[in-house]
C-alpha positions as CSV (number, residue, x, y, z in Angstrom):
1,X,22.4,7.7,39.6
2,X,19.2,8.6,41.4
3,X,16.3,9.1,39.1
4,X,12.8,10.4,39.7
5,X,9.7,11.4,37.7
6,X,7.7,14.6,38.0
7,X,4.6,15.9,36.2
8,X,5.1,19.4,34.7
9,X,2.5,22.2,34.8
10,X,1.9,24.9,32.2
11,X,4.3,27.3,33.9
12,X,7.1,24.9,32.9
13,X,6.2,24.7,29.1
14,X,9.3,26.7,28.1
15,X,11.6,24.3,30.0
16,X,9.8,21.4,28.3
17,X,10.1,22.9,24.8
18,X,13.7,23.8,25.3
19,X,14.6,20.2,26.2
20,X,12.5,18.7,23.4
21,X,13.9,21.1,20.8
22,X,17.5,20.0,21.7
23,X,16.7,16.2,21.3
24,X,17.7,14.6,17.9
25,X,14.7,12.2,18.0
26,X,12.0,14.7,18.9
27,X,9.1,15.3,16.6
28,X,6.8,18.3,16.2
29,X,4.1,16.6,18.3
30,X,6.3,16.4,21.3
31,X,6.1,20.1,21.7
32,X,4.0,21.4,24.6
33,X,1.7,23.3,22.3
34,X,0.4,20.2,20.6
35,X,-0.9,18.9,23.9
36,X,-2.1,22.4,24.8
37,X,-4.2,22.5,21.6
38,X,-5.7,19.0,22.3
39,X,-6.5,19.9,25.9
40,X,-8.1,23.3,25.0
41,X,-10.2,21.9,22.2
42,X,-11.2,18.5,23.5
43,X,-10.6,18.9,27.2
44,X,-8.1,16.0,27.3
45,X,-6.3,15.7,30.6
46,X,-2.5,15.9,30.0
47,X,0.3,14.2,31.9
48,X,3.6,15.6,30.7
49,X,6.2,13.8,32.7
50,X,9.9,14.6,33.0
51,X,12.6,12.4,34.5
52,X,15.3,14.1,36.5
53,X,18.6,13.4,38.2
54,X,20.6,15.8,40.3
55,X,22.0,17.4,37.2
56,X,18.6,18.2,35.6
57,X,16.2,16.7,33.1
58,X,17.2,13.4,31.5
59,X,13.9,12.5,29.8
60,X,10.4,13.5,28.9
61,X,7.2,11.5,28.3
62,X,3.9,13.2,27.1
63,X,0.6,11.4,27.6
64,X,-3.1,12.4,27.1
65,X,-6.1,10.8,28.7
66,X,-9.0,10.2,26.4
67,X,-12.3,9.3,28.0
68,X,-14.8,7.2,26.1
69,X,-17.6,4.9,27.1
70,X,-18.0,3.8,23.4
71,X,-14.4,3.1,22.3
72,X,-12.7,2.5,25.6
73,X,-10.9,5.1,27.7
74,X,-7.2,5.2,27.0
75,X,-3.8,6.9,27.6
76,X,-2.1,7.9,24.3
77,X,1.2,9.3,23.4
78,X,0.1,11.1,21.3
79,X,-3.4,11.6,19.8
80,X,-4.1,12.6,16.2
81,X,-0.6,12.0,14.9
82,X,1.9,9.1,14.3
83,X,4.6,10.0,16.7
84,X,5.0,10.2,20.5
85,X,6.6,8.3,23.3
86,X,9.4,9.1,25.7
87,X,12.6,10.9,24.8
88,X,15.7,10.0,26.8
89,X,18.9,11.9,27.1
90,X,21.6,10.8,24.6
91,X,24.3,11.2,27.2
92,X,23.2,8.3,29.4
93,X,24.8,4.9,29.3
94,X,22.8,1.8,28.2
95,X,22.2,0.6,31.8
96,X,20.8,3.9,32.9
97,X,18.7,4.2,29.7
98,X,17.2,0.8,30.5
99,X,16.4,1.9,34.1
100,X,14.9,5.1,32.9
101,X,12.7,3.4,30.3
102,X,11.3,1.1,32.9
103,X,10.7,4.0,35.3
104,X,8.7,5.9,32.7
105,X,6.7,2.8,31.7
106,X,6.0,2.0,35.4
107,X,4.8,5.5,35.8
108,X,2.5,5.2,32.8
109,X,1.2,1.8,33.9
110,X,0.4,3.2,37.4
111,X,-1.4,6.1,35.9
112,X,-3.4,3.8,33.6
113,X,-4.4,1.7,36.6
114,X,-5.5,4.8,38.6
115,X,-7.5,6.2,35.7
116,X,-9.0,2.7,34.9
117,X,-8.3,3.0,31.2
118,X,-8.8,0.1,28.8
119,X,-5.3,0.4,27.3
120,X,-2.2,2.5,26.9
121,X,-0.9,3.3,23.4
122,X,2.5,4.8,22.6
123,X,3.0,5.8,18.9
124,X,6.3,5.3,17.1
125,X,8.6,5.9,20.0
126,X,12.3,6.5,19.3
127,X,13.2,3.3,21.3
128,X,11.9,-0.2,21.7
129,X,9.4,-0.6,24.5
130,X,8.9,-4.4,24.4
131,X,9.0,-4.5,28.2
132,X,6.5,-4.4,31.1
133,X,3.7,-5.9,29.2
134,X,3.9,-3.7,26.1
135,X,3.4,-5.3,22.7
136,X,4.5,-3.9,19.3
137,X,1.8,-3.1,16.8
138,X,2.8,-2.5,13.2
139,X,-0.1,-1.2,11.2
140,X,1.2,1.8,9.4
141,X,4.2,3.1,7.5
142,X,5.2,6.5,6.1
143,X,7.2,7.8,3.2
144,X,10.0,10.3,3.8
145,X,11.2,12.5,0.9
146,X,14.8,13.8,1.3
147,X,14.5,17.5,0.6
148,X,18.3,18.0,1.3
149,X,19.0,16.5,-2.2
150,X,17.4,19.6,-3.8
151,X,14.3,20.3,-5.8
152,X,15.6,18.9,-9.1
153,X,16.6,15.6,-7.6
154,X,13.2,15.3,-5.8
155,X,11.5,16.0,-9.1
156,X,13.5,13.3,-10.9
157,X,12.7,10.7,-8.2
158,X,8.9,11.3,-8.4
159,X,6.6,9.0,-10.4
160,X,6.0,10.3,-13.9
161,X,2.2,10.4,-13.2
162,X,2.8,12.6,-10.2
163,X,5.0,15.0,-12.2
164,X,2.4,15.2,-15.0
165,X,-0.3,16.0,-12.4
166,X,1.7,18.9,-11.1
167,X,2.3,20.2,-14.7
168,X,-1.5,20.0,-15.4
169,X,-2.3,21.9,-12.2
170,X,0.1,24.7,-13.1
171,X,-1.2,25.0,-16.6
172,X,-4.7,25.2,-15.3
173,X,-3.8,28.4,-13.6
174,X,-4.1,27.3,-10.0
175,X,-2.8,29.8,-7.4
176,X,-1.6,29.3,-3.8
177,X,-3.1,31.2,-0.9
178,X,-1.3,31.2,2.4
179,X,-4.1,30.8,5.0
180,X,-4.3,33.1,7.9
181,X,-6.9,33.3,10.6
182,X,-9.3,35.1,8.2
183,X,-9.3,32.2,5.7
184,X,-9.5,29.3,8.1
185,X,-13.2,29.0,7.4
186,X,-12.5,28.5,3.7
187,X,-10.2,25.6,4.6
188,X,-12.7,24.2,7.1
189,X,-15.6,24.2,4.7
190,X,-13.6,22.0,2.3
191,X,-12.5,19.8,5.2
192,X,-16.1,19.1,6.3
193,X,-17.0,18.1,2.8
194,X,-13.9,15.9,2.4
195,X,-14.4,14.1,5.7
196,X,-18.1,13.4,5.2
197,X,-17.3,12.0,1.7
198,X,-14.8,9.7,3.3
199,X,-17.3,8.7,6.1
200,X,-15.1,10.2,8.8
201,X,-16.2,12.4,11.7
202,X,-14.6,15.9,11.5
203,X,-12.6,17.9,14.0
204,X,-14.2,21.1,15.2
205,X,-13.5,24.5,13.5
206,X,-12.0,25.6,16.8
207,X,-9.3,23.0,16.4
208,X,-8.2,24.4,13.1
209,X,-8.4,27.9,14.3
210,X,-6.2,27.0,17.2
211,X,-3.7,25.3,14.8
212,X,-3.6,28.5,12.7
213,X,-3.4,30.8,15.7
214,X,-0.8,28.9,17.7
215,X,1.5,27.2,15.2
216,X,1.5,29.6,12.3
217,X,2.4,32.5,14.5
218,X,5.5,30.5,15.7
219,X,6.3,29.3,12.1
220,X,5.6,25.7,13.1
221,X,2.8,25.2,10.6
222,X,2.0,26.0,7.0
223,X,-1.6,26.1,5.8
224,X,-2.3,26.7,2.1
225,X,-5.2,26.7,-0.2
226,X,-5.3,26.1,-4.0
227,X,-7.4,28.7,-5.8
228,X,-9.0,28.3,-9.2
229,X,-10.6,31.5,-10.5
230,X,-10.6,32.7,-6.9
231,X,-12.4,29.6,-5.6
232,X,-10.8,27.4,-3.0
233,X,-10.6,23.8,-4.4
234,X,-8.0,22.2,-2.3
235,X,-5.9,22.7,0.8
236,X,-2.9,21.2,2.8
237,X,-1.7,21.6,6.3
238,X,1.9,20.7,7.3
239,X,3.8,21.1,10.5
240,X,7.5,22.2,10.6
241,X,10.0,21.3,13.2
242,X,13.8,20.8,13.4
243,X,14.4,20.4,9.7
244,X,11.4,18.2,9.2
245,X,8.0,18.8,7.5
246,X,5.0,16.7,8.5
247,X,2.0,16.4,6.2
248,X,-1.0,16.4,8.5
249,X,-4.1,17.2,6.5
250,X,-5.4,17.8,3.0
251,X,-8.8,18.7,1.6
252,X,-10.3,18.7,-1.9
253,X,-13.4,19.9,-3.7
254,X,-14.1,16.7,-5.7
255,X,-15.7,18.7,-8.5
256,X,-12.2,20.0,-9.3
257,X,-10.3,16.9,-8.5
258,X,-9.1,16.6,-12.1
259,X,-7.1,19.8,-11.6
260,X,-4.9,18.0,-9.1
261,X,-4.8,20.6,-6.3
262,X,-3.2,18.3,-3.8
263,X,-0.3,17.5,-6.1
264,X,0.1,21.2,-6.8
265,X,0.1,22.2,-3.1
266,X,2.5,19.4,-2.0
267,X,5.0,20.4,-4.7
268,X,4.7,24.0,-3.5
269,X,5.5,22.8,0.0
270,X,8.4,20.7,-1.2
271,X,9.9,23.7,-3.1
272,X,9.4,26.0,0.0
273,X,10.9,23.4,2.3
274,X,14.0,22.8,0.1
275,X,14.6,26.5,-0.2
276,X,14.3,27.0,3.6
277,X,16.8,24.2,4.5
278,X,14.4,21.6,5.6
279,X,15.8,18.1,5.3
280,X,12.9,15.7,5.3
281,X,9.2,15.7,4.2
282,X,7.3,13.1,6.1
283,X,4.1,12.2,4.2
284,X,2.3,10.7,7.3
285,X,1.0,7.3,8.2
286,X,-0.8,5.0,5.8
287,X,-1.5,1.3,5.4
288,X,0.7,-0.7,3.0
289,X,-1.2,-1.4,-0.1
290,X,-4.1,0.9,0.8
291,X,-6.0,1.6,-2.4
292,X,-5.4,5.2,-3.6
293,X,-3.6,6.9,-0.8
294,X,-0.7,4.4,-0.5
295,X,0.1,4.7,-4.2
296,X,-0.3,8.4,-4.1
297,X,2.2,8.8,-1.3
298,X,4.6,6.3,-2.9
299,X,4.5,8.3,-6.1
300,X,6.5,11.1,-4.5
301,X,9.7,9.0,-4.5
302,X,10.2,8.9,-0.7
303,X,11.7,6.0,1.2
304,X,9.2,3.8,3.1
305,X,9.6,3.6,6.9
306,X,7.6,1.2,9.1
307,X,5.9,2.8,12.1
308,X,5.8,0.7,15.3
309,X,3.4,1.5,18.0
310,X,3.4,-0.1,21.5
311,X,0.2,-1.1,23.3
312,X,-0.6,-2.4,26.7
313,X,-4.2,-3.5,27.2
314,X,-5.6,-3.6,30.7
315,X,-9.0,-5.0,29.6
316,X,-10.2,-7.4,26.9
317,X,-10.9,-4.7,24.3
318,X,-9.6,-4.1,20.7
319,X,-8.1,-0.8,19.6
320,X,-10.1,1.4,17.3
321,X,-9.2,0.5,13.7
322,X,-10.8,2.2,10.7
323,X,-10.4,-1.1,8.8
324,X,-12.4,-3.3,11.2
325,X,-15.8,-4.3,9.8
326,X,-17.8,-2.4,12.4
327,X,-15.9,0.8,11.7
328,X,-16.3,0.3,7.9
329,X,-20.1,0.0,8.4
330,X,-20.1,3.1,10.7
331,X,-18.1,5.0,8.1
332,X,-20.7,4.2,5.4
333,X,-23.5,5.3,7.7
334,X,-21.7,8.5,8.6
335,X,-21.2,9.5,5.0
336,X,-25.0,9.5,4.6
337,X,-25.8,11.8,7.5
338,X,-27.1,15.3,6.8
339,X,-24.2,17.7,6.6
340,X,-25.4,19.9,9.5
341,X,-25.8,16.8,11.8
342,X,-22.4,15.4,10.8
343,X,-20.8,18.8,11.6
344,X,-22.4,19.0,15.0
345,X,-21.7,15.4,16.0
346,X,-18.2,15.0,14.5
347,X,-16.1,16.7,17.2
348,X,-17.9,14.7,19.9
349,X,-17.2,11.4,18.2
350,X,-13.6,12.1,17.0
351,X,-12.8,13.4,20.5
352,X,-13.5,9.9,21.9
353,X,-11.7,8.0,19.2
354,X,-8.4,10.0,19.3
355,X,-6.9,8.3,16.3
C-alpha cells in the first residue's frame, strides 16, 4: 500500500473533524477547533498532518510549534492538555500500522529539524511510540469515573468526605449558573485570583472567551459558576466529546472555600453527564501523591490510569516541569507579583511554556 503525508489547511477542517470524530481513540483535543483556539490566541503555528492512501485518509497527527527563548522552542501534540498524538485507521493490519507510525514520526522529526526546536513532545498517544529516538515519560496519571453505571453507583463509590462536602454545599444554598459570553468575565476574575495564589501565570481573557464562544456553541464545553447569595465563588470548565467529559479548569474564591463550591459543581457535572448518556468523566492529569489535588481527585471513586508521554530531545535541554526547583522558586516569586502586572505578563509567559 502506498502511503503519503499531507498538511491540511483551514478549508479542510470539516474533513479533519469528520475523521477524528469517527475514531474510537480520539479525544476532544484532537478536534480542529482546539488547535484553532491556540493558534488564534497565542499565534502558535499549527501542522495538522494527514496520512493518505489511494482509498482516502488513514491517519491524522496534530502538532503545534511553540517558540520560546527561555524554555526552549518545541513541537507539541498537544499544548495545554493531556492528550494528543497520531490516530491511525483501525482497519489497517499491524505491518501497515508500523509503517504508518514511522512515516508520521519521520515527518515530525524532519519538521523539528527544520524549525530547529529543542524537543518534540507527544502527549498520551493511543499507541506506543518507542521508536525513532522517542522515549516514554511517565509523570502524570488521571482518574476516570464511569458515568455509565449511573448517579447512585457513582455516589456510593465516592469517598465519604467528598459526599459530605457536596451535602454541605447544597445545604449552604449554592446555586449553579451556566456561563455564557456575558459571564465569562466573572469566571476569569476568579481564575486570575486562583492562578496567582498558586503562583502560576494565567491565560488571557481572550482564551476563555474563545472557549466559550467556539465550544459552548457546539455543545463541546460546559462552563459553570457556583453562586452564593448571587456572588460567584467557584467555577468549573469541562469539555465534552464522544461520550467523554474532560475536567479542564476550576477556580475558587478562597474566602468561601469552606462551602466546597468545586465539589458542588463537579457533582452537578456528573449528574448532567450521566443523564445525557456520557460514559466517562476524566478528571485530568495530576502527579501521584501530590498533596491536596491527588487526594481530591481520588476521592471521586474513579479508576487511576497512567499517562505516558513520548519525548525526543534534539538539544541538551530539560522539559519544563512545575516540580523542578527553579520552577518552584519562580512560582513563589510569581505569587508575590502585583495583580495587574501578573495579569499583563501571564499570557506572554504561559504562551512560551505550553504545558
